[in-house]
N, C-alpha and C positions, 0 to 999 in steps of 0.2 A: 512856683505852685503856688497854691491859694489854700488859705486857713480860713477858717470859721468858727465862729464861736460855738452854733449849734452845734458842730460834726465832734465835741470835743467828746472825749472819752476818758469819762468820770470814774475813777477806781475807787474812793472813799469823798464822804464828806461828811461834815456837821457843824453845829456854830462854830466851831473853834478851829477844825482844819479843814482843806480839800486835796485832797491828792488825784492826778490827773496822769494819762497817757501819754506823754509828749509825742508829738509823733518827730520821725526824721526830717532833719532841713527846717527845722524851725527856732528859733534861739529860744532861750527859757526868759530870758528880761528883756524888754528893748532897750536898743543904743541910742548914741545921739544923730547915726545916720539911718538908723531902722530900726521903726516904729513897731513893726509884726514882732509880735514875739507868744510865749506861750502864758504869759502874764496875763501884757495887755488882751488878747481872747476869752484869758479865763475872770478877770474882772467886768467883762463882756457879759459875760453867759450868767453872773452874779448878777449884775446891771437888769437884765432882763427877769430873771425866774423872781426874783425878789422884788422888782418892781421899784430897787433903789435910786432914787437922784443924791445926784455930790459924786463926791468921791468913795471909792469903796478901798478901804484897808484890806492889800494881799500881801505877804514879802514871802520869797522861796525860801526854804530852808535848806534848799543845796539848789546847783544847777548842774544841768546836763549842756554840752558842746552842743552845739547846731547841727551834725551832723549825727549826732548818738540818739538813739529814742530813750525812750520807757518811764516808769517812778520819777515824777515832781511831787515833792508835798509841800505845799502854801500854810502858812499859817494867820486865819481871819483876825484875829488877837493880836493885840499888842503882847500880851498876857501870857498866849500862844507860843510867842515869838521868841522870847525871851527866855521860854523853862525849854523849848526844845531849841533851844542853840548851848545852852549850857548841855543836854544830854550830849549833843555833838561834840563839849568840849571835853565831856568827861568820857569820852567812846562809847557815849550808850546806845547810839544809833547803828543797829547793820546793814549793810545795802551787799546784793548779792545783785552780779552779773552775771548774762550770757553772751559771748564772744564766737565767730569763726575765727582763727588766725589762720594764716600763712603756711604750711609745710606741715610736719609731723612732730610730737613734740616727744622727749627722750623716755620721758616719767610720764606715770599717769595722772600725780599727784603729786605735788611740790608746795614750794613755799616761795616769793623771790624778796626781795631784798638787796637795797641799791640805796642810793644819796641821791635828788635827784638835785635839779639846778635849772629854776628859770628863764629865761631867754623873751627876747620880742617876742620871737620868731615858735617857738614850740618848747617840751623843755627836753634836758638831756641829762643822762645819769655822768655822775661824776665817776671816771674812773680810782680814785685816790680821796676818799671823804676828810684824813684829816685836813684842818686848817682852812677848808672850801666853805663855803657858804650856803652847798647844797641842802635837803632837809633828807631825815630819814624818812624810804619809802616800802611797804610791809602789804604784801598781799598774797592770797595762797590762791590755790587751783585745784581743780578737779576735771578729768577729760572725760567728755562727755558721751564722743564720738567721732572716730576717724573716717574722713573725706579722701579719694585717692592724692590730693596734694594740700589737704588744710586740716583742722583739726578741731572740732567744737565744743568749748571749754565751763565748766562753769564760775567766778570767780568773786571771792569777796575778798574787801577791800580791809587792811586795818589801819590804813591810815588814809587820808581825802587830799591827795597831792595833785596842781593842776595838773593833767595828763596823765594823769600816771599809770593806769592798764597801758593807755598806749604806750610811753614813753616803757615802759616796763618789757611789755610784749619784743615791742620792736627791738632791744637792745637785745635780747637770747637768742633775736635772728629770728623772731617767728612773729611779725607785722597782725596787725590787726585789717581784714581783706577788706580794701578799699581804702584807707587810711596812707595816701598817697606823702603826706606829710611826712609818715614817720615811715619810709623806705616800702611801703604796700605798691604790688603793682597798682597801672591804674586802671580803674573799670567804669564801665557804662553810668555807675551811679556817683553822686557826688557824697551817698551817705556811708558811713565804715558799720561794718557787721561789730558792732554793738547797742548792748541792749542793758538798760536797767531795769532787773527782772522782779529780785525783793526786796522790802522796805520792813525793817524790824524796828519798833520806837515804845516809847511810853505813852500814855494818850497825856498831854501835858495839864490837865484837867484833874480826868478819874486816875492816872497810873496807869489804868488797863493795857497792859500789852498788848502793840497793835501788831499784826506783820500783813502787809497790802504787796498782792504778786500781778506781775505783767505777763502777758503771753508773748511770746515774741518766734521767727521763722529761724532764731539761730540753735 
């Protein structure tokens, strides 16, 4: 799939911040083997819009996995980056996701508490947290709609672990639709049914509370 800087879905922009609706199938940042990414396209977009020459300062405050869509917030200045990173450490940034998971959940709402350990391939839930290297993971969810064989859920993260939503829902027997890595049935799409829909934080300069939203199909 080809992506274009001109086609980016800009959700919010000012001199300090840039929020973009990342399409599924696109990396958040480039890697040594793959240059195409949301960050690269966003830098091109800024250069074109403002006719900037040379390097553009742009750094993501958080990342989304390649098959996941939704809001990615970038800092456009070092001051904004530093202050937003502080908000992340102090758990002042709220991230809410929409997902469709396999099967029907027993409860209409609930919380998941696990300890997660990251491997080279994926994140695993530790059955015994005592003495292990796993980190605590906590999320809450609310059922939005039930299909015949799947459930649409609204998920709020209280910790930000690698592949947290994917690993925790897979562990309780409800992997995200399309997430073959975590045991879901294979589908015709290479993406998974997970979308970062709502991001709430404090503006790093004005301290105004901001909420950015992005629609999805889930």
